[in-house]
C-alpha positions as CSV (number, residue, x, y, z in Angstrom):
1,M,0.0,16.8,-5.4
2,D,-1.1,20.1,-6.9
3,T,-1.1,19.6,-10.7
4,N,0.5,23.0,-11.3
5,G,3.0,22.7,-8.4
6,P,5.9,21.6,-10.6
7,E,5.2,24.4,-13.1
8,L,5.0,27.0,-10.4
9,A,8.3,25.7,-8.8
10,H,10.1,25.9,-12.2
11,R,8.8,29.4,-12.8
12,I,9.9,30.6,-9.4
13,V,13.5,29.3,-10.0
14,K,13.6,30.8,-13.4
15,T,12.3,34.1,-12.2
16,L,14.7,34.4,-9.3
17,R,17.7,33.5,-11.5
18,S,16.6,36.1,-14.0
19,R,16.9,38.7,-11.2
20,G,20.5,37.5,-10.5
21,Y,19.8,35.2,-7.5
22,Q,20.8,31.6,-7.0
23,A,17.9,29.2,-6.8
24,Y,17.6,25.4,-6.6
25,F,15.1,22.7,-5.8
26,V,16.1,21.3,-2.4
27,G,15.3,18.5,0.0
28,G,12.6,15.9,-0.3
29,C,11.5,16.9,-3.8
30,V,15.0,16.3,-5.1
31,R,15.2,13.0,-3.3
32,D,11.9,11.9,-4.8
33,L,12.8,13.1,-8.3
34,L,16.0,11.1,-8.2
35,L,14.0,8.1,-7.1
36,K,11.6,8.6,-10.0
37,V,8.7,9.4,-7.6
38,N,6.4,12.4,-8.0
39,P,7.1,14.8,-5.2
40,K,4.2,15.7,-2.9
41,D,5.5,19.3,-2.8
42,Y,8.4,21.4,-3.9
43,D,10.8,23.4,-1.8
44,I,13.3,26.0,-3.2
45,A,16.5,27.3,-1.6
46,T,17.8,30.7,-2.7
47,D,20.3,33.4,-1.6
48,A,17.4,36.0,-2.0
49,R,16.4,37.4,1.4
50,P,12.7,37.0,2.4
51,E,12.0,40.7,1.6
52,E,13.6,40.3,-1.8
53,V,11.5,37.2,-2.5
54,A,8.4,39.3,-1.6
55,L,9.4,42.0,-4.0
56,V,9.9,39.5,-6.8
57,F,6.6,37.7,-6.0
58,P,4.0,40.3,-4.8
59,G,1.5,38.6,-2.5
60,A,4.0,36.0,-1.2
61,L,3.5,35.1,2.4
62,E,6.3,35.4,4.9
63,V,5.5,32.5,7.2
64,G,8.9,32.4,9.0
65,A,10.8,35.6,8.5
66,H,13.3,34.7,11.2
67,F,14.0,31.4,9.3
68,G,13.8,33.0,5.9
69,V,10.8,31.1,4.7
70,T,8.3,32.5,2.2
71,I,5.3,30.8,0.6
72,V,4.5,31.7,-3.0
73,R,1.0,30.7,-4.1
74,E,-0.7,30.4,-7.4
75,G,-4.2,28.9,-7.4
76,D,-4.2,25.7,-5.4
77,A,-0.4,25.4,-5.7
78,H,2.1,26.7,-3.2
79,V,5.8,26.4,-3.0
80,E,8.1,27.1,0.0
81,V,11.0,29.4,-0.8
82,A,13.7,29.5,1.9
83,T,16.8,31.7,2.1
84,F,20.1,29.9,2.4
85,R,20.9,29.9,6.2
86,S,23.0,28.4,8.9
87,D,21.6,27.5,12.3
88,H,23.3,27.9,15.6
89,N,22.7,27.4,19.3
90,Y,19.9,24.9,19.5
91,L,18.6,25.3,23.1
92,D,15.3,23.5,23.1
93,G,16.0,20.4,21.1
94,R,13.9,21.8,18.2
95,H,14.7,25.4,17.2
96,P,17.9,27.3,16.6
97,S,18.2,30.4,18.7
98,V,20.6,32.0,16.1
99,V,19.9,32.0,12.4
100,L,22.3,33.5,9.9
101,F,21.4,34.1,6.2
102,E,24.0,32.9,3.9
103,T,25.0,33.2,0.2
104,D,26.8,29.8,0.0
105,P,24.5,26.9,-0.6
106,R,26.9,24.5,1.0
107,K,26.4,26.2,4.4
108,D,22.6,25.8,4.0
109,V,23.0,22.1,3.2
110,L,25.2,21.4,6.3
111,R,22.4,22.4,8.7
112,R,20.0,19.8,7.3
113,D,19.2,16.3,8.8
114,F,20.1,13.5,6.5
115,T,22.3,13.3,3.4
116,I,19.5,12.1,1.1
117,N,17.5,15.2,2.1
118,A,20.4,17.7,1.5
119,L,20.6,17.6,-2.3
120,L,20.2,20.7,-4.5
121,M,19.0,20.4,-8.1
122,D,19.1,22.8,-11.0
123,P,15.6,22.1,-12.5
124,E,16.6,23.5,-15.9
125,S,19.7,21.2,-16.4
126,G,18.9,18.5,-13.9
127,D,22.4,18.9,-12.4
128,V,22.6,18.1,-8.7
129,L,24.8,19.8,-6.1
130,D,25.8,17.3,-3.6
131,Y,28.1,18.4,-0.7
132,V,27.4,15.5,1.7
133,G,27.4,12.3,-0.4
134,G,23.6,12.1,-0.6
135,Q,23.5,10.7,-4.1
136,E,25.7,7.8,-3.1
137,D,23.5,7.1,0.0
138,L,20.4,7.3,-2.1
139,A,21.8,4.8,-4.6
140,D,22.9,2.5,-1.7
141,G,19.6,2.8,0.2
142,V,21.1,4.4,3.4
143,I,19.8,6.9,5.9
144,R,22.9,8.8,7.2
145,A,23.0,11.9,9.4
146,I,25.0,14.8,8.0
147,G,28.3,15.2,9.9
148,E,28.3,14.0,13.5
149,P,25.1,12.1,14.2
150,E,24.7,13.0,17.9
151,A,25.1,16.7,17.1
152,R,22.3,16.5,14.5
153,F,20.0,14.7,16.8
154,R,20.7,17.0,19.8
155,E,19.9,20.0,17.5
156,D,16.5,18.6,16.7
157,H,15.2,15.6,18.7
158,L,12.4,14.9,16.2
159,R,15.1,13.7,13.8
160,L,15.4,10.6,15.8
161,L,11.9,9.6,14.7
162,R,12.2,11.0,11.2
163,A,15.2,8.7,10.5
164,V,13.0,5.7,11.2
165,R,10.1,7.1,9.1
166,F,12.4,7.7,6.0
167,A,14.0,4.3,6.4
168,A,10.6,2.5,6.6
169,R,9.0,4.5,3.8
170,L,11.9,4.2,1.4
171,G,12.9,0.6,2.3
172,F,16.4,1.9,3.3
173,E,18.7,0.9,6.2
174,I,19.9,3.3,8.8
175,E,23.7,3.7,8.7
176,S,25.4,2.2,11.8
177,A,26.8,5.3,13.4
178,T,23.5,7.1,12.8
179,E,21.5,4.2,14.3
180,G,23.9,4.0,17.3
181,A,23.3,7.6,18.0
182,I,19.5,7.1,17.9
183,I,19.8,4.2,20.4
184,R,21.9,6.3,22.8
185,L,19.8,9.4,22.5
186,S,16.3,7.7,22.3
187,P,15.1,9.1,25.6
188,L,15.3,12.6,24.1
189,I,12.2,11.8,22.0
190,L,10.1,12.5,25.1
191,D,11.3,16.1,25.0
192,V,9.5,16.6,21.7
193,A,5.9,18.0,21.7
194,A,3.3,15.1,21.7
195,E,1.7,16.5,18.5
196,R,4.9,16.3,16.5
197,N,5.6,12.7,17.7
198,R,2.0,11.8,16.9
199,D,2.3,13.1,13.3
200,E,5.5,11.1,12.7
201,L,4.0,7.9,14.1
202,V,0.9,8.3,12.0
203,R,3.1,8.8,8.9
204,I,5.0,5.6,9.8
205,L,1.7,3.8,10.1
206,T,0.2,5.1,6.9
207,E,3.0,5.7,4.4
208,G,3.7,2.0,3.8
209,S,6.0,-0.5,5.5
210,A,4.3,0.1,8.9
211,R,5.6,-3.3,10.2
212,R,9.2,-2.5,9.3
213,G,8.8,1.0,10.8
214,F,7.6,-0.4,14.1
215,E,10.3,-3.1,14.2
216,M,12.9,-0.3,13.7
217,L,11.2,1.8,16.4
218,F,11.6,-1.2,18.8
219,R,15.2,-1.9,17.7
220,T,16.3,1.7,18.3
221,G,14.6,2.0,21.7
222,L,12.2,4.8,20.5
223,L,9.1,2.6,20.9
224,N,9.8,1.9,24.5
225,H,9.7,5.6,25.2
226,L,6.7,6.5,23.0
227,L,4.5,3.4,23.2
228,P,5.6,1.0,26.0
229,E,2.1,-0.5,25.8
230,I,3.1,-1.9,22.4
231,V,6.5,-3.2,23.6
232,A,4.6,-5.1,26.3
233,M,3.0,-7.3,23.6
234,R,6.4,-9.0,23.0
235,G,6.5,-12.5,24.4
236,V,2.8,-12.5,25.4
237,Q,1.8,-15.9,24.1
238,Q,-1.6,-16.7,22.7
239,P,-3.6,-20.0,22.4
240,P,-2.0,-21.8,19.4
241,E,-5.3,-23.2,18.2
242,Y,-6.5,-19.6,17.5
243,H,-3.1,-17.9,17.0
244,P,-0.6,-20.3,15.3
245,E,1.5,-17.2,14.3
246,G,2.8,-16.6,17.8
247,D,2.7,-13.9,20.4
248,V,0.6,-10.7,20.5
249,W,3.5,-8.6,19.0
250,T,4.0,-11.0,16.0
251,H,0.2,-11.0,15.4
252,T,0.0,-7.2,15.5
253,M,3.1,-6.8,13.3
254,M,1.6,-9.1,10.7
255,M,-1.6,-7.0,10.7
256,L,0.5,-3.8,10.2
257,E,2.2,-5.5,7.3
258,G,-1.2,-6.2,5.7
259,L,-2.3,-2.5,5.7
260,R,-2.8,-1.0,2.3
261,A,-3.1,2.8,2.2
262,P,-5.1,2.9,5.5
263,S,-6.7,5.9,7.2
264,P,-4.9,7.0,10.4
265,A,-7.8,5.6,12.4
266,L,-7.7,2.2,10.8
267,A,-3.9,1.9,11.2
268,L,-4.2,3.0,14.9
269,G,-7.1,0.6,15.4
270,V,-4.9,-2.3,14.1
271,L,-2.0,-1.2,16.2
272,L,-4.1,-1.0,19.4
273,H,-6.8,-3.6,19.0
274,D,-5.0,-6.1,21.3
275,V,-3.3,-3.6,23.5
276,G,-5.3,-5.0,26.4
277,K,-4.0,-8.5,26.1
278,P,-0.7,-8.1,28.1
279,P,-2.3,-6.9,31.3
280,T,-5.1,-9.5,31.1
281,F,-3.0,-12.6,30.3
282,R,-3.6,-15.6,32.4
283,V,-3.4,-19.4,32.1
284,A,-6.4,-21.5,33.1
285,D,-7.7,-24.4,31.0
286,R,-5.8,-22.5,28.3
287,I,-4.3,-19.1,27.7
288,R,-7.0,-16.5,28.3
289,F,-7.4,-12.7,28.0
290,D,-10.6,-12.2,30.0
291,G,-11.7,-8.5,29.7
292,H,-9.0,-7.6,27.2
293,V,-11.3,-5.5,25.2
294,D,-12.3,-3.3,28.1
295,A,-8.7,-3.1,29.3
296,G,-7.6,-2.2,25.7
297,L,-10.3,0.4,25.4
298,E,-9.0,2.2,28.6
299,L,-5.4,2.0,27.4
300,T,-6.4,3.3,23.9
301,R,-8.2,6.3,25.5
302,R,-5.0,7.1,27.5
303,I,-2.8,6.8,24.4
304,M,-5.0,8.9,22.2
305,A,-5.1,11.6,24.9
306,R,-1.4,11.4,25.4
307,F,-0.7,12.1,21.8
308,R,-3.5,14.7,21.7
309,F,-5.5,13.2,18.9
310,S,-8.8,15.0,18.1
311,N,-12.0,13.8,19.7
312,D,-13.3,12.5,16.3
313,E,-10.1,10.6,15.7
314,A,-10.1,9.1,19.2
315,R,-13.8,8.2,18.9
316,Q,-13.2,6.1,15.8
317,V,-10.1,4.3,17.1
318,E,-11.8,3.5,20.3
319,A,-14.8,2.1,18.4
320,L,-12.5,-0.1,16.4
321,V,-10.9,-1.5,19.6
322,A,-14.2,-1.8,21.4
323,N,-16.0,-3.7,18.6
324,H,-13.3,-5.9,17.1
325,M,-14.3,-9.1,19.0
326,K,-18.1,-8.7,18.2
327,F,-17.7,-10.2,14.7
328,M,-17.5,-13.7,16.3
329,D,-21.0,-13.2,17.6
330,T,-22.6,-11.8,14.5
331,P,-24.1,-15.2,13.2
332,R,-25.9,-15.6,16.5
333,M,-27.1,-12.0,16.9
334,K,-30.8,-11.1,16.9
335,E,-31.7,-9.4,13.7
336,S,-32.1,-6.1,15.5
337,T,-28.7,-6.4,17.2
338,L,-27.0,-7.3,13.9
339,K,-28.6,-4.3,12.2
340,R,-27.4,-2.0,14.9
341,F,-23.9,-3.5,14.5
342,L,-24.1,-2.8,10.8
343,R,-24.8,0.9,11.5
344,L,-21.3,1.4,13.0
345,P,-19.8,4.5,11.5
346,E,-17.1,3.6,9.0
347,L,-18.1,0.0,9.0
348,D,-15.6,-0.7,6.2
349,E,-12.8,0.0,8.6
350,H,-14.2,-2.4,11.2
351,L,-14.5,-5.0,8.4
352,E,-10.9,-4.4,7.3
353,L,-9.6,-4.7,10.8
354,H,-11.4,-7.9,11.3
355,R,-10.2,-9.3,7.9
356,L,-6.6,-8.5,8.9
357,D,-7.1,-10.0,12.4
358,C,-8.3,-13.3,10.9
359,S,-5.8,-13.4,8.1
360,S,-3.0,-12.9,10.6
361,S,-4.2,-15.7,12.9
362,H,-6.5,-18.6,12.3
363,G,-7.3,-17.7,8.7
364,S,-11.1,-18.1,8.7
365,L,-13.0,-15.3,7.1
366,D,-16.5,-16.8,7.7
367,N,-17.7,-14.0,9.9
368,Y,-16.2,-11.4,7.7
369,E,-18.1,-12.8,4.7
370,F,-21.3,-13.2,6.8
371,V,-21.3,-9.5,7.8
372,R,-20.6,-8.4,4.2
373,R,-23.4,-10.6,2.9
374,K,-25.9,-9.4,5.5
375,R,-25.1,-5.7,4.8
376,A,-25.8,-6.3,1.1
377,E,-28.9,-8.3,1.9
378,F,-30.5,-5.8,4.2
379,G,-29.6,-2.6,2.4
380,A,-29.4,0.8,4.0
381,E,-33.2,1.2,4.4
382,Q,-33.6,-1.9,6.5
383,I,-30.4,-1.3,8.6
384,A,-31.3,2.3,9.6
385,P,-35.0,2.9,8.8
386,A,-36.7,6.1,10.1
387,R,-38.1,5.3,13.6
388,L,-41.9,4.6,13.6
389,V,-42.2,6.2,17.1
390,T,-40.1,8.9,18.8
391,G,-40.0,10.5,22.2
392,R,-42.1,13.4,20.9
393,D,-44.8,11.0,19.7
394,L,-45.0,9.6,23.3
395,I,-45.2,13.1,24.8
396,D,-48.0,14.0,22.3
397,A,-49.8,10.8,23.4
398,G,-49.9,12.2,26.9
399,Y,-46.9,10.5,28.6
400,R,-44.4,12.4,30.7
401,A,-40.8,12.1,29.6
402,G,-38.8,9.9,32.0
403,V,-36.1,7.3,32.3
404,E,-38.4,4.6,30.8
405,F,-38.6,6.4,27.5
406,G,-35.2,5.2,26.3
407,R,-35.9,1.5,27.2
408,V,-39.3,1.6,25.6
409,L,-38.1,3.3,22.4
410,R,-35.3,0.8,22.0
411,E,-37.7,-2.2,22.4
412,V,-40.1,-0.7,19.9
413,E,-37.2,-0.1,17.5
414,D,-36.1,-3.7,18.0
415,A,-39.5,-4.9,17.0
416,Q,-39.4,-2.6,14.0
417,L,-36.0,-3.9,12.9
418,E,-37.2,-7.5,13.2
419,G,-40.5,-6.8,11.4
420,R,-42.8,-7.4,14.3
421,V,-44.3,-3.9,14.0
422,T,-44.6,-2.2,10.6
423,T,-46.8,0.8,11.1
424,K,-46.8,3.8,13.4
425,E,-50.1,2.7,15.0
426,E,-48.6,-0.7,15.8
427,A,-45.5,0.9,17.2
428,L,-47.5,3.3,19.4
429,E,-49.7,0.5,20.7
430,M,-46.6,-1.5,21.7
431,A,-45.2,1.5,23.4
432,R,-48.4,2.0,25.4
433,R,-48.3,-1.6,26.6
434,L,-44.7,-1.2,27.7
435,L,-45.4,2.0,29.5
436,G,-48.3,0.4,31.4
């Protein structure tokens, strides 16, 4: 949160009121203040039109003139100032085609999503304007759509997912009529842009109570539309000697429950690390999932592309899925292989996924502790030393670059990592022998 955000928000309200306008804190910041939580940002609702806000605050940025939204900035702080409005004729399940500016704050409130997000506060007195019973729902821990739930969700389909996110993050329950409407209208979530669904899912995974969020996504039917690959984990049994906790779904939910302020990549890695188990399940001498890492990696690639994650985000999540089973081999790895494993980008995320994986199944952290111990023992210089020989060195020595270079350089580096060659001369001599 910007340290001067609250100060700027208070000054904006005071200034607008001094010019004869109505102005209130609104939405999430009011909800958080009433819950004794520091708001991440501040929003202000006013009867001042965008052009009037711009006159009062020179340099303000009109980011949505049609919707009456203006951004007032000061240093690193910024506050969104929105004109009271009513919305009409939602045609695309996201945006109103008709927006009318209003002078009555009640009309502005009635267009919003949930009662707990529709409270107005006078920041000077602390008085709250509540036209929809939001304070009572806040006290009772309830997520309730304003007015007729189906109408609210048909206006903006993303609200289906936001209801679950708020309930999970706040530890609230979704009111029965509101949840019933989500269940009935859950297929509409597929009409929402992939990026918007992606952002809501990431918030559910990272804002706390990820397990509860995903259990609610399943209960409302939203998960079946967004991530059927995760629903497929339900009922897929695992060998009890390794997984006494139960099926793949239960194991994954337990891992989600153990997340503590994770990065999006780690949270997604946890969610998807066993996504390849359902399609590879078979019973032989025992339950087996042969090839589940490769199958999971392919499914992960598809999911990351479906939700339009960036290449960098996808690369790390795929690495977490691809490497999560390698920890079991680390005590038997050659020193060179182990050092290469320890070079994995964001190794701490791999370690944390493995710790959660073990803690949510057999409980043994031996390999986790082994890897941590070896990383400390080797140190960065031994794990990733400067190469004694490079391809340029081989070319300078008279060799023509070819397909053999990669194999030879890797073997020489293995020897370097294992201490079998320690000087450039020794490394070049080994390379000459290998190149014949």
